C-alpha positions in Angstrom: 0.0 0.0 0.0 1.3 3.4 -1.0 1.6 6.1 1.7 2.3 9.5 0.4 3.5 10.8 3.8 6.0 7.9 4.2 8.9 9.8 2.6 8.2 12.9 4.5 8.0 11.1 7.8 11.3 9.2 7.0 12.9 12.6 6.2 11.7 14.1 9.5 12.9 11.1 11.4 16.4 11.4 9.8 16.4 15.1 10.5 15.4 14.5 14.1 18.3 12.0 14.5 20.7 14.5 13.0 19.5 17.2 15.3 19.8 14.9 18.3 23.4 14.1 17.4 24.2 17.8 17.0 22.6 18.5 20.4 24.7 15.7 22.0 27.9 17.2 20.5 27.1 20.6 21.7 26.3 19.3 25.2 29.7 17.5 25.2 31.4 20.6 24.1 29.8 22.7 26.8 30.8 20.1 29.4 34.4 20.2 28.2 34.5 24.0 28.3 33.0 23.9 31.8 35.7 21.5 33.0 38.4 23.6 31.3 37.1 26.7 33.1 37.0 25.0 36.4 40.6 23.7 35.9 41.8 27.2 35.0 40.0 28.7 38.0 41.7 26.2 40.2 45.1 27.0 38.7 44.4 30.7 39.2 43.5 30.1 42.9 46.7 28.0 43.4 48.8 30.7 41.8 47.1 33.4 43.9 47.8 31.4 47.1 51.4 30.9 46.1 51.7 34.6 45.2 50.4 35.5 48.7 52.8 33.1 50.4 55.7 34.6 48.4 54.6 38.1 49.3 54.5 37.2 53.0 57.9 35.6 52.8 59.3 38.7 51.0 57.7 41.0 53.5 59.4 38.9 56.3 62.8 39.1 54.6 62.5 42.8 54.0 61.4 43.5 57.6 64.2 41.2 58.9 66.8 42.9 56.7 65.7 46.3 57.9 65.5 45.5 61.6 67.6 42.4 61.9 70.7 43.9 60.5 70.7 46.6 63.1 70.3 44.1 65.9 72.5 41.2 64.6 75.6 43.1 63.7 76.1 44.6 67.2 75.4 41.2 68.7 78.0 39.6 66.5 80.5 42.4 67.3 79.9 41.8 71.0 80.5 38.0 70.6 83.6 38.6 68.6 84.9 41.2 71.1 84.6 38.5 73.7 87.1 36.5 71.7 89.2 39.6 71.0 88.4 40.0 67.3 86.8 42.8 65.3 84.7 43.0 62.1 84.2 45.8 59.7 80.8 46.6 58.1 81.1 45.6 54.5 77.3 45.9 53.8 77.4 49.4 52.5 
């Protein structure tokens, strides 16, 4: 029996399958992009944390160099004078 709508229905079924495949591909692409963005955000957070740690360390070293030098050199000189030796300031 001949059905005039058969070809049109088959065409629509094929078109539907094609659109479903495209949708799955787009969903997969969106998921991959989301994972990439999450990974990049995590990398950024790790780098920010490391940067903050380095800034803290640098701040400590700067503070120590400013105040520690003034305190340590006299202490060393006092210790050396106990042993009868002298040092000269070569940091300038």
